[in-house]
C-alpha positions as a Markdown table, in Angstrom:
| # | Residue | x | y | z |
|---|---|---|---|---|
| 1 | Met | -18.0 | -14.1 | -29.0 |
| 2 | Pro | -17.0 | -14.2 | -25.4 |
| 3 | Pro | -18.7 | -11.8 | -22.5 |
| 4 | Ser | -16.8 | -8.8 | -21.9 |
| 5 | Pro | -14.9 | -8.9 | -19.3 |
| 6 | Val | -15.7 | -6.9 | -15.9 |
| 7 | Thr | -12.9 | -4.3 | -15.6 |
| 8 | Val | -10.7 | -3.6 | -12.6 |
| 9 | Val | -8.7 | -0.4 | -13.2 |
| 10 | Gly | -5.4 | -0.9 | -10.5 |
| 11 | Ala | -3.7 | -3.8 | -9.4 |
| 12 | Gly | -2.9 | -3.1 | -6.3 |
| 13 | Ile | -4.0 | -5.6 | -3.2 |
| 14 | Ala | -7.6 | -4.1 | -3.5 |
| 15 | Gly | -7.9 | -4.6 | -7.3 |
| 16 | Cys | -6.3 | -7.9 | -7.2 |
| 17 | Ala | -8.5 | -9.2 | -4.3 |
| 18 | Cys | -11.5 | -7.6 | -6.0 |
| 19 | Ala | -10.6 | -9.4 | -9.5 |
| 20 | Arg | -9.5 | -12.8 | -7.5 |
| 21 | Ala | -13.2 | -12.5 | -6.1 |
| 22 | Leu | -14.8 | -12.3 | -9.3 |
| 23 | Ala | -12.8 | -14.6 | -11.2 |
| 24 | Glu | -13.8 | -17.7 | -8.2 |
| 25 | Ala | -17.5 | -16.5 | -9.2 |
| 26 | Gly | -16.9 | -17.2 | -12.5 |
| 27 | Leu | -17.1 | -14.0 | -14.0 |
| 28 | Pro | -14.4 | -13.2 | -16.8 |
| 29 | Val | -12.6 | -10.1 | -15.3 |
| 30 | Arg | -9.3 | -8.3 | -16.5 |
| 31 | Val | -7.3 | -5.9 | -14.5 |
| 32 | Leu | -5.7 | -2.8 | -16.2 |
| 33 | Asp | -2.5 | -1.1 | -14.5 |
| 34 | Arg | -0.8 | 1.5 | -15.1 |
| 35 | Gly | 2.4 | 0.4 | -13.8 |
| 36 | Arg | 5.1 | -2.3 | -14.9 |
| 37 | Arg | 4.2 | -4.4 | -12.2 |
| 38 | Pro | 1.4 | -5.4 | -10.0 |
| 39 | Gly | 1.6 | -4.0 | -6.1 |
| 40 | Gly | 0.2 | -0.8 | -6.0 |
| 41 | Arg | 1.2 | 1.1 | -2.4 |
| 42 | Met | 2.5 | -2.6 | -1.3 |
| 43 | Ala | 5.6 | -1.5 | -3.3 |
| 44 | Ser | 8.5 | -3.2 | -3.3 |
| 45 | Arg | 12.1 | -2.2 | -5.1 |
| 46 | Thr | 15.2 | -3.6 | -5.9 |
| 47 | Leu | 18.1 | -1.5 | -4.1 |
| 48 | Ser | 22.1 | -2.3 | -3.4 |
| 49 | Asp | 21.2 | -6.0 | -4.7 |
| 50 | Arg | 18.2 | -6.5 | -2.3 |
| 51 | Thr | 14.5 | -6.0 | -2.4 |
| 52 | Val | 13.3 | -3.0 | -0.3 |
| 53 | Asp | 9.5 | -2.3 | 1.2 |
| 54 | Leu | 8.9 | 1.0 | 0.0 |
| 55 | Gly | 5.1 | 1.6 | 0.8 |
| 56 | Ala | 3.3 | -0.4 | 3.3 |
| 57 | Ser | 5.5 | -1.5 | 6.1 |
| 58 | Tyr | 3.7 | -5.0 | 7.1 |
| 59 | Leu | 0.3 | -6.0 | 7.8 |
| 60 | Thr | -1.8 | -7.6 | 10.2 |
| 61 | Ala | -5.0 | -9.8 | 10.3 |
| 62 | Arg | -7.5 | -9.7 | 12.6 |
| 63 | Glu | -8.3 | -13.3 | 14.1 |
| 64 | Gly | -10.9 | -15.0 | 12.2 |
| 65 | Ser | -11.3 | -12.9 | 9.4 |
| 66 | Pro | -11.4 | -14.1 | 6.2 |
| 67 | Phe | -8.1 | -12.0 | 5.5 |
| 68 | Ala | -6.2 | -14.0 | 8.3 |
| 69 | Ala | -7.1 | -17.0 | 6.0 |
| 70 | Val | -5.5 | -15.7 | 2.7 |
| 71 | Val | -2.5 | -14.5 | 5.6 |
| 72 | Ala | -2.2 | -18.3 | 6.9 |
| 73 | Asp | -1.6 | -19.4 | 3.6 |
| 74 | Trp | 0.9 | -17.3 | 2.4 |
| 75 | Val | 2.3 | -18.2 | 6.1 |
| 76 | Ala | 2.2 | -21.8 | 5.3 |
| 77 | Arg | 3.6 | -21.4 | 1.3 |
| 78 | Gly | 6.6 | -19.2 | 3.1 |
| 79 | Leu | 5.2 | -15.9 | 1.3 |
| 80 | Ala | 5.1 | -14.2 | 3.8 |
| 81 | Arg | 6.5 | -14.6 | 7.9 |
| 82 | Pro | 5.3 | -13.4 | 11.4 |
| 83 | Trp | 7.8 | -10.4 | 11.9 |
| 84 | Thr | 7.0 | -8.9 | 15.4 |
| 85 | Asp | 4.2 | -7.6 | 18.0 |
| 86 | Thr | 6.9 | -5.1 | 19.6 |
| 87 | Phe | 8.2 | -1.6 | 18.3 |
| 88 | Ala | 10.5 | 1.4 | 20.2 |
| 89 | Val | 8.7 | 4.6 | 20.3 |
| 90 | Ala | 11.2 | 7.5 | 19.7 |
| 91 | Gly | 11.3 | 11.1 | 20.7 |
| 92 | Pro | 12.9 | 14.4 | 20.9 |
| 93 | Asp | 15.2 | 13.0 | 22.9 |
| 94 | Gly | 15.8 | 9.5 | 21.1 |
| 95 | Leu | 14.6 | 6.2 | 22.1 |
| 96 | Gly | 12.4 | 5.7 | 24.7 |
| 97 | Ser | 10.1 | 3.0 | 25.4 |
| 98 | Thr | 8.5 | 0.5 | 23.8 |
| 99 | Thr | 4.6 | -0.4 | 22.3 |
| 100 | Thr | 3.0 | -4.3 | 21.9 |
| 101 | Gly | 0.3 | -5.0 | 19.7 |
| 102 | Pro | -0.7 | -7.4 | 16.7 |
| 103 | Val | 1.4 | -9.6 | 15.0 |
| 104 | Arg | 2.5 | -7.7 | 12.4 |
| 105 | Tyr | 3.8 | -10.1 | 9.3 |
| 106 | Ala | 6.6 | -9.2 | 6.3 |
| 107 | Ala | 7.4 | -11.0 | 3.2 |
| 108 | Pro | 11.0 | -12.6 | 2.9 |
| 109 | Gly | 10.5 | -11.4 | -1.2 |
| 110 | Gly | 9.0 | -8.2 | -0.5 |
| 111 | Leu | 5.3 | -7.0 | 0.0 |
| 112 | Arg | 4.5 | -6.4 | -3.8 |
| 113 | Ser | 4.7 | -10.6 | -3.6 |
| 114 | Leu | 1.6 | -11.1 | -2.0 |
| 115 | Val | 0.1 | -9.3 | -4.4 |
| 116 | Ala | 1.7 | -10.8 | -7.5 |
| 117 | Asp | 0.6 | -13.9 | -5.8 |
| 118 | Leu | -3.2 | -12.8 | -5.9 |
| 119 | Ala | -2.8 | -11.8 | -9.6 |
| 120 | Glu | -1.4 | -15.1 | -10.1 |
| 121 | Gly | -3.7 | -16.6 | -12.9 |
| 122 | Leu | -5.5 | -13.5 | -13.3 |
| 123 | Asp | -5.8 | -11.5 | -16.7 |
| 124 | Val | -4.0 | -8.6 | -15.7 |
| 125 | Thr | -2.4 | -6.1 | -18.5 |
| 126 | Gln | 0.4 | -4.0 | -17.0 |
| 127 | Glu | 1.6 | -0.3 | -18.5 |
| 128 | Arg | -1.9 | 0.4 | -19.7 |
| 129 | Thr | -3.4 | 3.9 | -18.3 |
| 130 | Val | -7.1 | 4.1 | -17.9 |
| 131 | Thr | -8.2 | 7.7 | -18.9 |
| 132 | Arg | -12.0 | 7.8 | -18.7 |
| 133 | Val | -15.1 | 5.9 | -17.1 |
| 134 | Glu | -18.0 | 6.8 | -18.2 |
| 135 | Pro | -22.1 | 6.0 | -17.1 |
| 136 | Gly | -23.0 | 2.8 | -19.1 |
| 137 | Pro | -20.4 | 1.8 | -18.0 |
| 138 | Arg | -17.9 | 2.4 | -20.5 |
| 139 | Val | -13.7 | 2.1 | -20.2 |
| 140 | Asp | -12.1 | 4.4 | -23.1 |
| 141 | Asp | -15.1 | 4.6 | -25.2 |
| 142 | Glu | -15.5 | 0.1 | -24.6 |
| 143 | Asp | -18.8 | -1.0 | -23.0 |
| 144 | Val | -18.1 | -3.5 | -20.1 |
| 145 | Pro | -20.8 | -5.0 | -17.8 |
| 146 | Ala | -19.0 | -3.6 | -14.5 |
| 147 | Val | -15.9 | -1.5 | -13.4 |
| 148 | Val | -13.9 | -1.4 | -10.3 |
| 149 | Leu | -11.5 | 1.9 | -9.9 |
| 150 | Ala | -9.2 | 0.6 | -7.0 |
| 151 | Met | -6.9 | 3.6 | -6.5 |
| 152 | Pro | -7.2 | 6.5 | -4.2 |
| 153 | Asp | -10.3 | 9.1 | -4.5 |
| 154 | Pro | -8.5 | 11.5 | -6.2 |
| 155 | Gln | -7.0 | 9.4 | -9.0 |
| 156 | Ala | -10.6 | 8.2 | -9.5 |
| 157 | Arg | -11.9 | 11.4 | -9.6 |
| 158 | Arg | -9.6 | 12.3 | -12.5 |
| 159 | Leu | -11.6 | 9.6 | -14.6 |
| 160 | Leu | -15.2 | 10.4 | -13.9 |
| 161 | Asp | -17.5 | 12.7 | -14.6 |
| 162 | Ala | -18.8 | 15.3 | -12.2 |
| 163 | Asp | -21.7 | 13.3 | -11.3 |
| 164 | Thr | -20.5 | 10.2 | -10.9 |
| 165 | Ala | -17.7 | 11.2 | -9.0 |
| 166 | Gly | -20.2 | 13.0 | -6.7 |
| 167 | Arg | -22.4 | 9.7 | -6.3 |
| 168 | Leu | -19.2 | 7.8 | -5.5 |
| 169 | Leu | -16.7 | 9.9 | -3.6 |
| 170 | Asp | -16.6 | 13.1 | -1.3 |
| 171 | Glu | -14.0 | 16.0 | -0.9 |
| 172 | Arg | -12.3 | 14.2 | 2.1 |
| 173 | Pro | -8.3 | 14.9 | 1.9 |
| 174 | Trp | -5.8 | 12.4 | 1.1 |
| 175 | Glu | -1.7 | 12.7 | 2.9 |
| 176 | Ala | 1.1 | 12.6 | 0.9 |
| 177 | Ser | 4.0 | 10.4 | 2.4 |
| 178 | Leu | 7.7 | 9.9 | 1.5 |
| 179 | Ala | 9.6 | 6.8 | 1.9 |
| 180 | Val | 13.5 | 7.7 | 2.2 |
| 181 | Val | 15.2 | 4.7 | 2.0 |
| 182 | Leu | 19.1 | 5.0 | 4.2 |
| 183 | Gly | 21.5 | 2.3 | 3.5 |
| 184 | Trp | 24.7 | 1.9 | 6.0 |
| 185 | Ser | 27.6 | -0.1 | 5.7 |
| 186 | Glu | 27.2 | -1.7 | 8.7 |
| 187 | Arg | 24.1 | -1.7 | 11.0 |
| 188 | Arg | 24.0 | 1.3 | 13.9 |
| 189 | Trp | 21.5 | 0.4 | 15.9 |
| 190 | Pro | 19.5 | -1.9 | 18.2 |
| 191 | Ala | 19.7 | -5.7 | 16.9 |
| 192 | Asp | 16.3 | -5.4 | 19.1 |
| 193 | Leu | 14.6 | -2.5 | 17.2 |
| 194 | His | 12.1 | -4.0 | 14.3 |
| 195 | Gly | 11.1 | -0.6 | 14.2 |
| 196 | Ala | 10.2 | 2.9 | 15.7 |
| 197 | Phe | 7.0 | 5.0 | 16.1 |
| 198 | Val | 8.6 | 8.6 | 16.1 |
| 199 | His | 6.3 | 11.6 | 17.7 |
| 200 | Asp | 6.7 | 15.3 | 18.1 |
| 201 | Asp | 9.3 | 15.3 | 14.6 |
| 202 | Pro | 8.9 | 17.5 | 11.8 |
| 203 | Ala | 10.3 | 15.7 | 9.4 |
| 204 | Val | 9.4 | 11.8 | 10.2 |
| 205 | Thr | 6.4 | 9.2 | 11.6 |
| 206 | Trp | 7.9 | 6.1 | 11.1 |
| 207 | Val | 11.2 | 4.1 | 10.5 |
| 208 | Ala | 11.3 | 0.2 | 9.6 |
| 209 | Asp | 14.1 | -1.9 | 10.0 |
| 210 | Asp | 14.3 | -3.7 | 6.5 |
| 211 | Gly | 16.6 | -6.0 | 7.2 |
| 212 | Asp | 14.7 | -7.2 | 10.1 |
| 213 | Arg | 11.7 | -7.5 | 8.6 |
| 214 | Arg | 12.9 | -9.2 | 5.4 |
| 215 | Gly | 15.2 | -11.3 | 7.6 |
| 216 | Asp | 18.5 | -10.7 | 6.2 |
| 217 | Gly | 19.7 | -8.8 | 8.7 |
| 218 | Ala | 20.7 | -5.8 | 5.7 |
| 219 | Pro | 21.8 | -2.4 | 7.1 |
| 220 | Val | 19.1 | -0.6 | 5.6 |
| 221 | Leu | 16.4 | 1.7 | 7.4 |
| 222 | Val | 13.0 | 3.0 | 5.5 |
| 223 | Ala | 11.6 | 6.3 | 7.0 |
| 224 | His | 8.4 | 7.2 | 6.1 |
| 225 | Thr | 8.4 | 10.9 | 6.7 |
| 226 | Thr | 5.4 | 13.3 | 7.7 |
| 227 | Pro | 2.5 | 14.6 | 5.6 |
| 228 | Glu | 3.8 | 18.1 | 6.2 |
| 229 | Leu | 7.2 | 17.6 | 5.1 |
| 230 | Ala | 5.9 | 15.1 | 1.9 |
| 231 | Ala | 3.9 | 18.1 | 1.0 |
| 232 | Ala | 6.9 | 20.6 | 0.6 |
| 233 | His | 8.5 | 18.2 | -1.1 |
| 234 | Leu | 6.6 | 16.1 | -4.1 |
| 235 | Glu | 8.2 | 18.4 | -6.5 |
| 236 | Asp | 12.1 | 17.5 | -5.2 |
| 237 | Arg | 12.1 | 14.6 | -3.6 |
| 238 | Asp | 15.7 | 13.8 | -3.3 |
| 239 | Ala | 15.6 | 17.1 | -1.5 |
| 240 | Ala | 13.8 | 15.6 | 1.9 |
| 241 | Ala | 16.8 | 13.0 | 2.3 |
| 242 | Gly | 19.1 | 15.3 | 4.3 |
| 243 | Pro | 16.4 | 16.7 | 7.1 |
| 244 | Val | 15.4 | 12.7 | 6.9 |
| 245 | Ala | 18.7 | 10.9 | 7.8 |
| 246 | Ala | 19.1 | 13.7 | 10.3 |
| 247 | Ala | 15.9 | 13.2 | 11.9 |
| 248 | Val | 16.3 | 9.2 | 11.5 |
| 249 | Gly | 19.8 | 10.1 | 13.4 |
| 250 | Arg | 18.0 | 11.5 | 16.7 |
| 251 | Ala | 15.3 | 9.5 | 17.2 |
| 252 | Leu | 17.7 | 6.2 | 16.9 |
| 253 | Gly | 21.1 | 7.5 | 18.0 |
| 254 | Ile | 23.1 | 7.0 | 14.9 |
| 255 | Asp | 26.0 | 9.6 | 14.5 |
| 256 | Val | 27.1 | 8.3 | 10.9 |
| 257 | Pro | 25.4 | 9.6 | 7.7 |
| 258 | Pro | 24.2 | 6.9 | 5.8 |
| 259 | Ala | 26.2 | 5.7 | 2.5 |
| 260 | Trp | 23.3 | 6.1 | 0.3 |
| 261 | Thr | 19.8 | 7.2 | 0.0 |
| 262 | Thr | 16.8 | 6.6 | -2.1 |
| 263 | Val | 13.3 | 8.7 | -2.2 |
| 264 | His | 10.0 | 7.6 | -3.3 |
| 265 | Arg | 7.3 | 9.8 | -3.3 |
| 266 | Trp | 3.6 | 8.8 | -2.2 |
| 267 | Thr | 0.9 | 12.0 | -3.5 |
| 268 | Tyr | -1.4 | 9.8 | -2.7 |
| 269 | Ala | -0.7 | 7.7 | 0.5 |
| 270 | Arg | -3.2 | 7.5 | 3.2 |
| 271 | Pro | -6.7 | 9.3 | 3.3 |
| 272 | Ala | -6.7 | 11.8 | 6.2 |
| 273 | Glu | -9.8 | 9.4 | 7.8 |
| 274 | Ala | -10.9 | 6.1 | 5.9 |
| 275 | Arg | -14.9 | 5.3 | 5.2 |
| 276 | Pro | -16.3 | 2.5 | 7.5 |
| 277 | Glu | -18.4 | 2.0 | 4.4 |
| 278 | Pro | -16.4 | -1.1 | 2.8 |
| 279 | Phe | -17.2 | 0.5 | -0.8 |
| 280 | Gly | -19.0 | 2.1 | -3.2 |
| 281 | Leu | -20.8 | 1.5 | -6.1 |
| 282 | Ala | -23.4 | 2.7 | -8.3 |
| 283 | Asp | -25.1 | 2.2 | -11.7 |
| 284 | Gly | -22.3 | -0.5 | -12.6 |
| 285 | Ile | -19.1 | 1.6 | -11.2 |
| 286 | Gly | -17.8 | 0.6 | -8.1 |
| 287 | Val | -14.4 | 1.7 | -6.1 |
| 288 | Cys | -12.1 | 0.7 | -3.6 |
| 289 | Gly | -9.5 | 0.6 | -1.5 |
| 290 | Asp | -7.4 | 1.4 | 1.6 |
| 291 | Gly | -10.0 | 5.0 | 1.9 |
| 292 | Trp | -12.2 | 2.0 | 2.7 |
| 293 | Ser | -13.4 | -0.5 | 5.6 |
| 294 | Ala | -12.0 | 1.9 | 8.1 |
| 295 | Pro | -9.4 | 1.8 | 9.5 |
| 296 | Ser | -7.0 | 2.6 | 6.8 |
| 297 | Arg | -4.5 | -0.4 | 6.3 |
| 298 | Val | -3.2 | -3.1 | 4.1 |
| 299 | Glu | -6.1 | -6.0 | 5.3 |
| 300 | Ser | -8.8 | -3.2 | 5.4 |
| 301 | Ala | -7.6 | -2.5 | 1.4 |
| 302 | Trp | -7.8 | -6.5 | 0.8 |
| 303 | Thr | -11.3 | -6.6 | 2.4 |
| 304 | Ser | -12.9 | -3.4 | 0.6 |
| 305 | Gly | -12.1 | -5.5 | -3.2 |
| 306 | His | -12.9 | -9.0 | -2.0 |
| 307 | Leu | -16.4 | -7.5 | -0.6 |
| 308 | Leu | -17.2 | -5.1 | -3.8 |
| 309 | Gly | -15.6 | -8.0 | -5.9 |
| 310 | Thr | -18.4 | -10.7 | -4.2 |
| 311 | Glu | -21.3 | -8.0 | -4.7 |
| 312 | Leu | -20.5 | -7.7 | -8.0 |
| 313 | Gly | -20.1 | -11.7 | -8.6 |
| 314 | Gly | -23.3 | -12.1 | -6.9 |
| 315 | Arg | -25.4 | -9.9 | -9.3 |
């Protein structure tokens, strides 16, 4: 009989990076994911006949890092492109200054397409919900050589017994967020906006120009809410569209309401504070994702999964 595969639960960027490292080490590996497609919180969805990024807004890569080589390969193959290093800053009185940082990369096919590329050639089973991970390790009563939970802490905790969860995780909080997509018939904000950090607003923290990000110029913005507004609307997310549209209008000087809106809920969008450790591992059960390798960002999630897969592959 062939050896049982190492099992990775979660097909986001951390899970696929982990599985890729395990496969490159020559180990049999499978990925189980409850969603319909790989991506996790690098989610993209087709809205109004185009792909819109609903989760992570962009990615960055530290020069010389292993992830930078991955991003460079994506750029060379046309899957990713340098987007911008400058965003606007908005406040109660509207647009103000700008802020410059590292180059942010976007994906013409949506950020989910980058995770799908990592998953290419791996044994990935979608719409497979894992209900229990036990010492042994065992996944839903099946013995496996090792198991990786590539997901937010609260979701991992549901699968583990109390003792194992206590060894691998702590009680640090995770914040919710809503991604609100706002579409107009034409662009009604500055052409060089790219995106805007919104300060001192009770509804919105960040707005991305999705048409600029994707490169097609579509009149679509994606706003990400404050944790407080998200927590208040988790059970009725569509009710957040009005307050968010009003906040975006104030911040960007838009005096026409959007023609359409869509709201996506992220119950566990980000850790309030990520750990500096790259991953957790005890008795063949590992955890990884953007709750590790602080600060929390796409590169951190990839790094966490890649290093955990490398560690398991070396064993």
